[in-house]
C-alpha positions, -999 to 999 in steps of 0.1 A, spaced: -158 -151 163 -165 -175 197 -195 -156 204 -207 -162 166 -198 -196 169 -215 -205 199 -248 -184 189 -250 -207 155 -249 -236 178 -275 -225 200 -301 -217 171 -299 -252 160 -306 -268 198 -342 -273 215 -348 -240 234 -358 -248 270 -365 -223 299 -356 -226 338 -332 -253 353 -335 -286 340 -343 -313 363 -316 -345 368 -347 -372 357 -369 -343 336 -377 -356 303 -369 -336 274 -387 -330 243 -364 -345 211 -341 -317 197 -354 -309 164 -321 -284 158 -304 -312 138 -333 -313 112 -338 -279 105 -304 -270 103 -298 -299 76 -329 -287 59 -319 -251 60 -286 -260 49 -302 -282 17 -326 -254 8 -299 -227 5 -272 -248 -9 -297 -256 -38 -305 -217 -39 -268 -209 -42 -262 -232 -69 -295 -218 -90 -285 -184 -84 -248 -185 -92 -252 -209 -125 -287 -190 -137 -268 -157 -133 -234 -169 -148 -256 -183 -180 -275 -156 -187 -238 -133 -186 -229 -155 -213 -265 -157 -234 -264 -119 -229 -229 -118 -246 -243 -144 -273 -214 -164 -274 -215 -199 -289 -235 -226 -271 -206 -247 -263 -190 -220 -246 -220 -212 -223 -221 -254 -216 -183 -249 -208 -188 -221 -182 -219 -237 -168 -199 -270 -160 -172 -248 -147 -191 -226 -125 -210 -256 -112 -175 -277 -106 -160 -245 -88 -189 -235 -67 -198 -268 -57 -163 -278 -45 -157 -243 -31 -190 -245 -10 -181 -278 1 -144 -271 13 -157 -241 32 -186 -261 46 -162 -291 56 -138 -266 73 -163 -245 93 -178 -278 107 -144 -288 113 -130 -259 134 -168 -253 152 -165 -291 163 -129 -289 177 -139 -255 193 -169 -271 212 -144 -303 219 -120 -279 235 -146 -257 257 -161 -291 272 -129 -302 278 -122 -268 292 -153 -269 313 -146 -303 327 -112 -293 338 -127 -265 356 -151 -285 373 -127 -310 385 -104 -284 400 -126 -256 407 -158 -274 418 -166 -246 444 -169 -219 419 -184 -238 393 -211 -249 420 -218 -212 428 -220 -203 387 -245 -226 379 -264 -215 414 -265 -179 398 -274 -190 366 -308 -206 382 -310 -177 405 -313 -151 378 -341 -172 363 -361 -164 390 -353 -196 409 -353 -193 445 -319 -194 462 -325 -227 489 -337 -246 454 -313 -237 432 -285 -248 459 -303 -280 465 -307 -288 428 -272 -279 422 -254 -301 448 -278 -329 432 -265 -323 402 -228 -321 411 -232 -354 428 -228 -370 390 -198 -358 378 -214 -366 341 -246 -350 348 -226 -319 361 -204 -314 331 -235 -320 309 -256 -295 329 -227 -268 333 -221 -272 292 -255 -267 287 -261 -239 307 -228 -218 307 -219 -227 267 -252 -232 254 -237 -270 241 -253 -304 248 -224 -333 252 -255 -359 245 -262 -341 209 -237 -350 178 -217 -319 168 -221 -331 128 -196 -345 106 -173 -324 89 -173 -349 59 -212 -352 59 -216 -315 58 -191 -309 30 -205 -339 8 -242 -324 17 -229 -293 2 -215 -302 -28 -243 -323 -39 -271 -296 -31 -247 -265 -50 -246 -292 -78 -280 -301 -83 -290 -262 -81 -262 -254 -105 -273 -280 -129 -308 -265 -134 -303 -240 -158 -279 -256 -177 -301 -285 -187 -312 -265 -216 -281 -257 -230 -273 -297 -235 -304 -305 -253 -307 -272 -272 -290 -237 -281 -301 -199 -287 -332 -184 -277 -353 -212 -270 -323 -228 -246 -323 -195 -228 -360 -191 -222 -360 -225 -210 -332 -220 -186 -353 -188 -173 -386 -208 -168 -368 -238 -148 -347 -215 -129 -377 -192 -121 -398 -226 -112 -371 -240 -91 -363 -205 -73 -399 -202 -63 -402 -239 -51 -368 -235 -27 -386 -199 -16 -413 -215 -6 -396 -244 14 -379 -217 34 -413 -214 45 -411 -243 66 -379 -230 85 -391 -195 86 -429 -199 92 -441 -175 64 -465 -177 38 -451 -199 12 -463 -180 -17 -446 -147 -3 -415 -164 4 -413 -181 -30 -419 -150 -45 -392 -133 -27 -368 -158 -37 -379 -158 -75 -373 -119 -74 -337 -119 -57 -327 -144 -82 -341 -133 -114 -329 -97 -104 -291 -114 -101 -296 -132 -133 -311 -101 -151 -280 -79 -141 -254 -103 -157 -273 -108 -186 -272 -70 -189 -233 -67 -185 -229 -96 -210 -249 -78 -231 -228 -44 -227 -199 -63 -233 -206 -79 -261 -220 -47 -275 -185 -30 -269 -165 -61 -286 -150 -75 -252 -169 -107 -259 -170 -131 -287 
């Protein structure tokens, strides 16, 4: 569990190679922006696929339009609150873990400075820094307690105390809003219409949004927008088709309606 949490943090941080010199200017970190974009894109996608599948299930069962709307609203609210609560708890636990790890590192620096010094020297040497250079660099770093803590947290734990650890409330609210936006898309046609026309419109709106969201993932992955969009469209439509088929089978069997 600890390794996974630390690993997810390292993915959000700007990577660097070799030792960080005390006064070396660092490139601005882009992990926060990419993490926010990733959360937004996948939040919308989760809401869209979930509610499109739910709506298609009930249209397959050919139930009354009011039931479809009621189910869609229920799916939107339940999914958004679930995603929001999960994101809040996850971010809160992660934040508390990072704070404790940094606190423990500060305690070790205060109580076992020589062991920590040797550990940091070893890290630099494994990166190819000559022993004498690594020792000199670490001696300079350890003259400043604040710099020493930042360096050890970054090099040993993959954390940067200077970076914000993220707001649990912000993550929870963002997840709620993004999921709700995605879930609302396939519900709109049933709020203004009904029957086959609303079903086709929901599928068309969902498909267009799925392709757009998929294309946006190319910003994160660096892949082609067309390919990413078609992949997301296929996955979303496959889920919707399966749930539509299940709804159709249940209606034929007399379990619904």
